[in-house]
C-alpha positions, 0 to 999 in steps of 0.5 A: 441765689439764698435770696431766690431761695428765700422766695421760693425759688425760681418758678415761685419768685421769678421774674423779680418782681413778679408782679411787673408787665413782663411786655414793659420789661426793658429787654435790652437790660434783662440780663446786662452787667451794665459796666460803670468803672473807669475806663481802661479797667477790666470789669470783673467777670463772675456768673452775673455777668456771662452765660446762662441766666439763672431763669434760662430764659436769656444769656448774661453779658457785660454792657458799657454804662453810656448815658440814656434819654434827655438832659435833666430839666430840675426845678428850681429848689424849696427854700425850706430844703435845705439847699444851698445859697447858691443852688436856691438861684 
């Protein structure tokens, strides 16, 4: 709350960042606390994980982390980048 107040309050600074086009926002994650903890361990509960959002536009929820997208295809590291010899093959 202190950070939001420093930026001018809920009306002046929301959403954060306020320069991002709202029609491109990934709304599935707008109010989600993504649980990245060990299976079987309950995530912590708090203001960020349930209840009405601070901006009044949604409800906070907890969701399980899951990989999204395809497996990345990465380029080989640059030789001058300090990679291990095994990584340069």
